[in-house]
N, C-alpha and C positions, 0 to 999 in steps of 0.2 A: 441674476448680478440685476440687469436692466430696470426690474421696480424698487428693486431698491435704491437707487441712482434716479431716481422717480420717486421716490417715498419724499413729501415736504413739498413739494414743488405746480403750483395752484393752474393749470388747465396748463400743461410744459406745449412746450412748439418737437416735437422729436422728428429732424431730420433723416432716413434711412443710407445710405448708399450703395450703388451697386446691391439695387436690392436679386436682384434676378427676372426671379418668374415668382417668387413673390413664400419662399418655403418659411427665410427668417422675422419676413414681413407679419402672415400669418401667427406662428409664435409670437411673436413679444403682440401680434392685437385679439389670441387667445387669450392671453393672459391681463390686458390692460384693453378691455372691448369697448370704451368712453374716448383711448386716445385719441390723440389732435398728431395725425402721421403723415407725413406724403417719404413717401416710399419712391428713387427715383433712382436710373439704373439712366447708360449709353446707350443703352439697343429697344430700345424704341418697340420691336418685336414682343420682346423679355416685357416691356412694362404693360404694352399688354395686354397678356395674358397673366399680369399679374392683376392688372384692373379688373377683369369679366375671373378670375376665380375667388377673389374677396371684396364685390362687387356690397356685398352686404352690409361691413360697417360707412358709415355715411360719412367719421371724421378723417378715413384715407384719404389720401389724395398723391393715384400714382402720376410719377412722370421722369417723358427724356430729358438730363439731363448728364452733362458731363464732373463725374466730382471731384475734376483735381478743372474747368475752369467754368464754375458753376453761376447761372443770374441771379438766385438769391441778394439779397446786400443784406451788406451790414450788420451786424448782432441780432438777425433774427429769434435765433435754434434755441431753447435751452439744450437740449442736448441733441448728437449728435452723434449713432453707430452706425455695423456695417461689419453684418461677420463673407469672409476669406475673399473680404475685395480689394485693403489697403495694396494685399501683394499680385496684385493684376496693374499696377498704379505706378508712378516716378513717387514714389511716395514722400521727399519731402515737395514738393510740391503740392500731392493731395492735402498733406494735413495743416500749410500753409493754409489752402485753399474752406477745408474746414473753420481753421480758427477762425479765418475772416466773417463767415458768416454763423459762427457761434456768437450769443450775447456777451457780453461781460460776467465770468464767474459761470459760468455754463461747462456741462461738461462731456466728456465724450468718453467711447466703448467702444469696441473694439475688440474682434476674433478672429485670431490669423495662424498661418499655419508653422508651426516651429520647424527652422532649420537644422538644429541641434537632437530632433532627434531621430534619429538613423534611417526610416522612413523616408521620411521627406527631402533630407542628407542625398538620397539616393531616388531621388528622382532628380533631385537639384543638379547632379553630377550629371544622369542623363543627355547621351545629345540631342538637343529639341525636336527634329524629324522625326527622330524616334520614340519621345517620348509623348510628343502629338496627336501620333496615327496610335497609335500601345494606349498608351493614359490619357488619350485626348485632355494630357494638356494643355490653354492652350499655350501659345510666341509670345507675352506678357508675362507672363507667369515667373515673377522672384522674389521665391523664401530669403525673410532674412533673418535670425535670432533678435536675443531678448537685446542684446548690448543695442544696436545697429536701430532697432528699434526706438530705443530710452533716448536715445543722441538726437535721432533727427526728432522724437517730441519736444525734444529743450530745444536746437532751430529753430524749432519752429512756432516756440516762444507758451509751448504751454507748460504749467506747476504743477505740482500736487504728481506729478509722472509716478506711473506704475506701472512695468512689464515683466506681467510674469505669467513662469507655467501651466497651463494645468492640463485636465482632460489623460486619461493614462487610455479610457476605451474607444477599441477600433473598431470604423462601424461599421464596419464587417461580425462583430462580434452576436453569437445568435440571441434574441430576445430574447430568452428563455435566460442570459446568461447578466443581462444588460445588470441589473441590481448587484448582482457579486460583482464585476466589473467596476461598478461604482463605488463601491465599500472598500473594493484592495485600491483599487486609482487617489481614495482623498487620503489612504493611506502611504501612496506612493506618492504624492504630490508634497506630507511632509517631510518626507527625509533629500540630504542633503549630497548633491552633486545628481543620485538620481533622479530629481524632480524637474531636474535642465534636460530630458529629452522626452519628454511632456507631450502630446500632439497638436496642443495648441498654446496662440501664448493670450494672458488678457490683458490688453492695451488700455490703456482711461490719461487723462489727464482733465485739467480746469483750464482754463481762461479766466489771466487774475481780472479780478474789477478794478 
């Protein structure tokens, strides 16, 4: 999806918020090795690890940065992206800050847990101390549904907003069954009502020019 978003852009400046230790960063750079990418995270330790692991990419800059209060100038990035980060933040505050640093006409692409998914809903309903201790959830995790995500994207100023459920492939599915699971998942994503309980949400939008 990100590759499709980057098509037609000449040497785009891309910002990843919440890069953690660089798993999503690596996946992006494996697909686009020459991409100019700034990967940021609030954790200094995670940024240092990501920087070491991905040091062979000369166009990558890893920086410690709070996604809700970034020091980047206005209108600086063509694309802002992130994987499972917005639900760790005050969503509207984060999206407004992303809007600020995005160029007019720039795009966003985020992948987030879907509160309508039965497993995510169950985790979200558990007492937070138990979830933190047994499921390793962080204290700031707040899952949300696609209607809330759409409202926040609109409130932050984005146009062409889309929030779509996707991905029925469970992360613990055996590698031998990934291909079959992906095929079944693509079918389920096209079935009304059923698609609403997919494991993730894809959030996208455009900053008006």
